[in-house]
C-alpha positions in Angstrom: 99.8 227.4 142.2 103.1 227.3 143.9 103.3 229.0 147.3 106.5 230.0 149.0 106.1 227.2 151.5 105.9 224.7 148.6 109.1 226.1 147.1 110.9 225.6 150.4 109.6 222.1 150.7 110.6 221.0 147.2 114.4 221.6 147.7 114.4 219.8 151.0 112.8 216.8 149.4 115.4 216.9 146.6 118.2 217.3 149.2 116.8 214.3 151.1 116.7 212.2 147.9 120.2 213.3 147.0 121.5 212.3 150.5 119.7 209.0 150.1 121.3 208.4 146.8 124.7 209.2 148.2 124.3 206.8 151.0 123.2 204.1 148.6 126.2 204.8 146.4 128.5 204.7 149.5 126.9 201.5 150.6 127.3 200.1 147.1 130.9 201.2 146.9 131.6 199.7 150.3 130.0 196.4 149.3 132.1 196.4 146.0 135.2 197.2 148.0 134.6 194.4 150.5 133.9 192.0 147.6 137.1 193.0 145.9 139.1 192.7 149.1 137.6 189.3 149.7 138.5 188.2 146.2 142.0 189.6 146.6 142.4 187.7 149.9 141.4 184.5 148.2 143.9 185.1 145.4 146.7 185.8 147.9 145.9 182.6 149.7 146.0 180.7 146.4 149.3 182.4 145.5 150.7 181.4 148.9 149.6 177.8 148.4 151.2 177.7 144.9 154.4 179.2 146.2 154.5 176.6 148.9 154.0 173.8 146.3 156.7 175.4 144.1 159.1 175.5 147.0 158.5 171.8 147.6 159.1 171.1 143.9 162.4 173.1 143.9 163.6 171.2 147.0 162.8 167.9 145.3 164.5 169.0 142.1 167.6 170.0 144.1 167.7 166.6 145.9 167.3 164.9 142.5 170.1 167.0 141.0 172.5 165.9 143.9 171.5 162.3 143.3 172.1 162.5 139.5 175.4 164.2 140.1 176.5 161.3 142.4 175.2 158.8 139.8 177.3 160.5 137.2 180.4 160.3 139.3 179.8 156.6 140.0 179.3 156.0 136.3 182.5 157.9 135.4 184.4 155.9 138.0 183.1 152.6 136.7 184.0 153.7 133.1 187.5 154.7 134.1 188.0 151.6 136.2 186.8 149.3 133.4 189.0 151.1 130.8 192.0 150.4 133.0 191.1 146.8 133.4 190.5 146.3 129.7 193.8 148.0 128.8 195.7 145.8 131.3 194.1 142.7 129.9 194.9 143.8 126.4 198.5 144.6 127.3 198.8 141.2 129.1 197.4 139.4 126.0 199.9 141.2 123.7 202.8 140.3 126.1 201.9 136.6 126.1 202.0 136.5 122.3 
């Protein structure tokens, strides 16, 4: 049979188990949070590395653009110069005839 002292003991045990579960849940939540923060930290580090690589690629592309622009100007100058020379030669050949 259940005595009054047994009735008082039962809720305390239940309260103790409930507190124990809550501490396990908070420890588990803390562990999950730490794991997530660690994963987030590694992702941020990877993002930083990727952005650094991207910055290097953009810098290289910018330098290549400047070089291609200069090459285009040189090519255009050679084309205009050769046109002038060919026209002068053609004009001189027509004048000699």
